[in-house]
C-alpha positions in Angstrom: 0.0 -0.3 0.4 2.2 3.2 -1.6 1.4 6.2 -2.0 2.6 9.6 -1.5 0.0 13.6 -1.5 -0.5 15.8 -4.2 2.1 18.0 -2.8 4.7 15.7 -2.3 4.0 14.8 -5.9 4.1 18.8 -6.8 7.2 20.4 -4.7 9.0 17.0 -4.4 11.4 16.0 -1.6 11.9 19.2 0.1 8.4 18.8 0.8 9.1 15.8 2.5 11.9 17.5 4.3 10.6 20.9 5.3 7.2 19.4 6.5 7.1 15.9 7.0 6.9 15.9 11.2 5.0 12.7 13.1 6.5 8.6 12.3 3.9 7.2 12.4 2.7 2.8 11.8 -0.7 2.2 11.2 -3.2 -0.7 10.9 -5.3 -0.6 8.3 -7.9 -3.5 8.7 -8.1 -6.5 6.8 -10.3 -5.7 3.0 -9.9 -2.2 3.1 -8.0 -1.6 -0.6 -5.2 1.3 -1.3 -7.7 4.0 -3.0 -9.9 3.3 0.3 -7.1 4.9 2.8 -6.1 7.4 0.5 -9.6 8.8 0.2 -10.4 8.7 3.8 -9.8 11.1 6.2 -6.9 12.4 7.7 -9.0 11.7 11.2 -9.7 8.9 9.9 -6.0 7.9 9.0 -4.7 9.2 13.1 -7.9 6.9 14.5 -5.3 3.7 12.7 -2.0 4.7 14.1 -0.2 2.7 16.2 2.5 4.0 16.9 4.0 7.5 16.1 7.3 9.8 16.9 8.5 12.9 16.3 10.7 13.2 13.5 11.8 17.0 11.9 14.2 18.0 8.2 17.0 16.3 10.0 15.3 12.5 10.4 15.4 13.2 6.2 17.9 12.7 3.9 18.1 13.3 -0.1 20.5 12.1 -2.1 22.1 10.8 -5.1 21.7 7.7 -6.1 23.1 7.7 -9.6 20.4 9.3 -11.5 17.7 9.0 -9.0 17.4 10.6 -6.3 17.4 8.4 -2.8 15.0 9.5 0.4 16.0 8.1 3.7 14.0 8.7 6.5 15.7 7.5 10.0 14.2 5.1 11.4 12.7 5.1 15.2 11.7 2.9 18.0 9.1 3.8 19.5 6.6 2.4 22.2 3.3 1.1 21.0 0.5 2.9 22.4 -2.0 0.4 20.2 -2.4 -3.1 18.7 -2.6 -4.6 15.5 -3.7 -8.0 14.4 -1.8 -10.5 12.4 -4.5 -10.7 10.0 -4.5 -6.0 9.5 -1.8 -4.4 6.7 0.7 -2.6 7.9 1.0 0.8 6.5 4.2 3.7 8.1 3.7 7.3 7.5 5.2 10.4 7.3 2.4 12.9 7.8 2.3 16.9 8.3 0.6 17.3 11.4 0.7 21.2 11.4 -0.9 21.0 7.6 -2.7 17.1 8.5 -1.5 15.5 5.4 -0.4 11.8 4.8 2.4 13.2 2.9 3.5 9.0 2.2 2.3 6.0 2.7 4.4 2.9 2.2 3.9 -0.4 2.8 5.6 -2.4 6.4 5.8 -6.2 7.0 2.8 -6.9 8.5 3.2 -7.8 12.1 1.4 -9.4 15.4 1.9 -5.8 17.8 1.1 -6.2 21.1 0.2 -3.4 23.5 2.2 -4.5 26.8 5.0 -2.8 30.0 8.0 -2.6 27.9 7.1 -3.5 24.2 8.7 -2.2 21.5 8.2 -1.2 18.1 11.7 -0.6 15.4 9.9 1.3 12.3 13.5 0.8 10.5 14.4 3.6 7.9 11.9 4.2 5.5 13.5 4.8 1.9 12.0 5.6 -1.4 13.2 7.1 -4.7 12.9 10.0 -7.2 13.3 8.1 -10.3 14.7 9.6 -13.8 12.7 10.8 -16.5 12.4 8.1 -18.9 10.8 8.3 -22.3 7.1 8.1 -23.3 
């Protein structure tokens, strides 16, 4: 379940670096499609978040990768605030909480997430590429 916001497409990776301020793990119930999640309200998206951590522009690295642009967002270890079932689809979100925008949604490895005392969810670095233009 991967998608990006219109602002990301229009303004590029710098939009992510300048505006992304929350890294979140969300649990999407079984049977819900990418199109549904992309069209959901920001409040519905936030209700699906099971773990989150603040981030800043310093957490985002933009670097050349041959002819492409590689975007890396630092991973974090987070104490979950809720749970995920084995049937849930886990996604990583980069959010702009000031403007209520889901900037990036990237699929994550599905697994059970518990909310026991001392449990931590380790979110690995999120990596995305902006590819070189190609002929049509």
